[in-house]
N, C-alpha and C positions, 0 to 999 in steps of 0.2 A: 340314882344319880348318874347323869351322863358325864363321862370323861371326854372332854373336848381337846383334840390335838390333831395335827395334820397327818393324814393317812396317805402316804405316797404308795402308788400301786407297785412300785419297784422295791419299796422298803427303804428306810433311811434311819440310821442309828439314833440320832437325836430325838426324832419323833417316836420311834418304836420303843425308846426307853421308858416312855410314859407308863405302859402297862406293868412291867415288872417293878418299877419304882413305886407306884401307888398300890399295887397288889401287895407289896411287902410292908409299906409304911402306913397305909390307911386302907386295909382290905375291906372295911365295912362300907366303903363308898358304893360298892356294887349292890349291896342289899338295902341301901338307904332309900326310903320312900320319898325323900325330899324332891320336889320338882325344881331341881337346881342343876345348873351346868358347872362342872369343875374344869376350869381352864388350867392346864398343866404346862409341861415343858415345851418351849418353842416360842417363836415370834408370832403370837396369836392376837395381840392387842392392836387394833387399827380401826379405820373407818371403812374398810373394804367390804366387810360382811354384815354391816348394819350395827344397830345399837346392842351393846352388851347389857343384859339385865338378868335378874334371877340367877346369879352366878356367884361362885367362889373363885378367886384368882390366887393361884399358888405358884409363884416363881415364873410366871409368863413374862414375855418381853414385848416391847413396842417396836414396830417396824412395818415396812411395806405399805405404808399409808401416810396421810397427812396429819392425822390426829386420832384420838380414841373417843368414840361415842359410847358412853356408858352411863348407867343410872346408879349413882352412889347410894340411893335409898334402897336398892334391891341387890346390890353387889357387895360382898364381903371380901376385902383385900387382906389376905394373910401374908402376902409377901410378893415382891416383884423382882425381876432379874437384875435391874440396875438403876442408877440415878436418872438416866434419860427416860426410862419407863415411868418412874415416880413423877418426873416433871410433866410428862405427857398426860398422866392421870390427874395431876394437880394434888398429889398426896405427899405426906411427909417422907423424907429420905430415910427415916427410921424403919420404913417397911421394905427397904432393900435387903433381900436375903441372898442374892446371887442366883445363878442358874442352879436348879436342884441337882443337876448332874454332878456338881461339886461334892455332893454327899456320897457318891458311889463308893469311895474307899471305906466308908463306915458301914457298908452293907456286905457282910461276908458272902451272902448267897449270889452276889454279882461277880465274885472273884474266882470263878471256876472255869474260865475259858482257856483255850490253848494260845500260846504265843506263836504267831505266824511270821514274826519278823526275822527270827534266826540270826540275830546280831546285826541286822541292817537298819539304816535310818528309815523311819516310817513316814510315808507320804500319805497323809489323811486327806483323800480327795473329796470334793463335793460330789453329790450323787449325780448331778447333771454332766459332770466330766466323764463319769463312767458310762453314761448313756451314749457319749460320743466315741469313746475308745475302750477297747477291751484290755484294761491294764490290770493284770492279775498279780498276785503276790510273788510269782516266780518269774516275772518277765525281765527282771534285772538282778544281777548278782549283788548289786550295791544297795538297792532300795526295795522296801516292801510297800507296794502300792495298795493302800487299804480302801476298799470299796465299802461305803457305809450301808449299801443295800445288798452286798454280796456275801457277807459273813454274819455269823450270829452276834448278838449283842455282847455275849460273854467273851468271844474271841476278839472282838473289836477292843474291848476294855483291856484284856490281858496283853494284847499286842502292843498297845500304847504304853501300858503300865511298865512293861519290861524293856522299852526302848530307851536309847540315850538321847535321842533328838526326834522331834516331830516337825515335819514341814506340813503345815496345816492350811488346806484350802477350806476344809469344813470347820465351822465354828465349834462344833462339839468335839472335833478332834483336838482342838486347842484347849477346850474346857476339861476334857478328861486328862490331857497332859498336865494341865495346871493342878488338877486334883491330886495327882500322884507325884508332883514335884519334878516333872520332866520338862526341860526347856523346849520351847517351840518357836518357829518362825512362820508368820502368816505368809502364804503364797497365793497366787492366782494363776491357775493353769488355763482353764477355759472360762470358769465362772468368776465374775467380779465379786470381790469381797464386799458385802453390804456394810457401809460405814456405820450405820446407826446401830445395828445389833452388835457388831464387834466393839464399837466404842462403849456401848452400854455394859457389855461384859467386862471390858478392861477397867472402866471406871468403878465398877462394883468392887474390884480388888485393889483399887488405888493405883492402877497402872495408867500411864498416859496412853491415849489412843495411838495405835500404830498403823503404819502403811504397809500394805502387802507387797511382796516382791513378785513382779509379773514374769511369768515364764513365757518363752517364745513359742507361739503356736505353730504347728506344722504349716508349710506353705499352702497345702491343699485344703485348708480348713473350710473354705467356701464350698468346695466340691463335697466335702464330708457333710456339711450342713444340708446340701441339696439331697444327698442320698438319704439322710435321716428324715428330711421332710417328705421325700417320696415314700419312704418306708411307712411313715405315719398314715399315708393315704391307702395303704394296702389293707386287706381284711384285718380286723382288730387283732387277731391272734398272731398273724405274721408281723404286723407292725410292732407290736409289743415285744415280740421275740427279738427283733432287730435292735430295738432300744435297750432291751435288757442285756443283750450280749455285747453290744457296742461293736465298733469296727476295729479290726486288728491294726495296730500301729506298725508301720514299716520300720525296718532296722535303722535307717537313716534318721527317721523322725524320733525314734526312741533314743538314739544316741545324742541327738541335739537336746532333747529334754533332760537326759541324764547329765549332760555337761552343764546345763543351766542349774540343775539341782545341786551339783557339786560346788558351784560357785556360791550358791545360796547357803549351803551347809557350812561353808567356811566363814560366813559373815559373823560379825560380832554383835549384830542386832538381835540376839536371841532373847526371848522373854522367859523369865523364871519368876514365878509367883512367890511372894513372901509368905512363908508358912504361917506366921502369926495372923496375917490377914485372912488366909484361907480358913484357919481354925475358927475365927470369929464368924465367918459366913456359915460354916458347917454347924456351929451352935445355933445360929439363927434359923437355919433350915430345920434343925431338929426341934426347936421350939415351935416353929410354924406347923410341923407335923402333929404335935400335941394339940395345937389349936384346931387343926383340921379334924382330928379325931373327935374333939368335943363338938365341932360344928356339925359333923355328920350325925 
């Protein structure tokens, strides 16, 4: 059985979580002889990649397209991320199980990472922001800038788990914060927060969709874009190295960003998930795991 998820060349926490998640909770999928595709964690359901058929959907979400082309006669839906996904598929909202990453606290093998935050507020950045700037965990005494493609899955989880506040540009940064009862504030540094997938996640937990706080980009962002674009035209290895490392943010630029983060940190618009609602979704994910094991 093929596990379908987005594979970013640079690495990305939410996508990369698929392998340890399903290896732990449904390990038999790898040996299954069924000619079926398992759609896992991520915004994978849309009309961009053609019709979905001969598949099992487990916690996937709708987005990045206008609709979902799928064949209900050959697709088994064990659960979807949120009510916007169930509406796009035309199925019952009873099949909303939330994002599978909400189940991470119930998986002891996932809780073995190092805390990189050292008492700082965690800024969970989108992977494309880290392609633009080299924001490492030690570039500010006040904030831990968490790169979803630059640390291990386990360190990513542990760092958010032990933080007191997460400023989340990455949806899965917010999801992991929710899973561990850590308040978060959606922000946008370079990448615009996708309204569909964020609203889908929020509504799954009974939270009203929220608006991201936009951070001021450095004045020379256009020049940086040109440099990145030029880098992508270099030989593949050189271009990828430039993207992976990012460009060093100047002191004045970093100070401006940190000042904006401090204002955001003081906002009262923090999101804290109700634990009872979280437990309901965790039970639904657990039940869906049992269904997946039987389906395999």
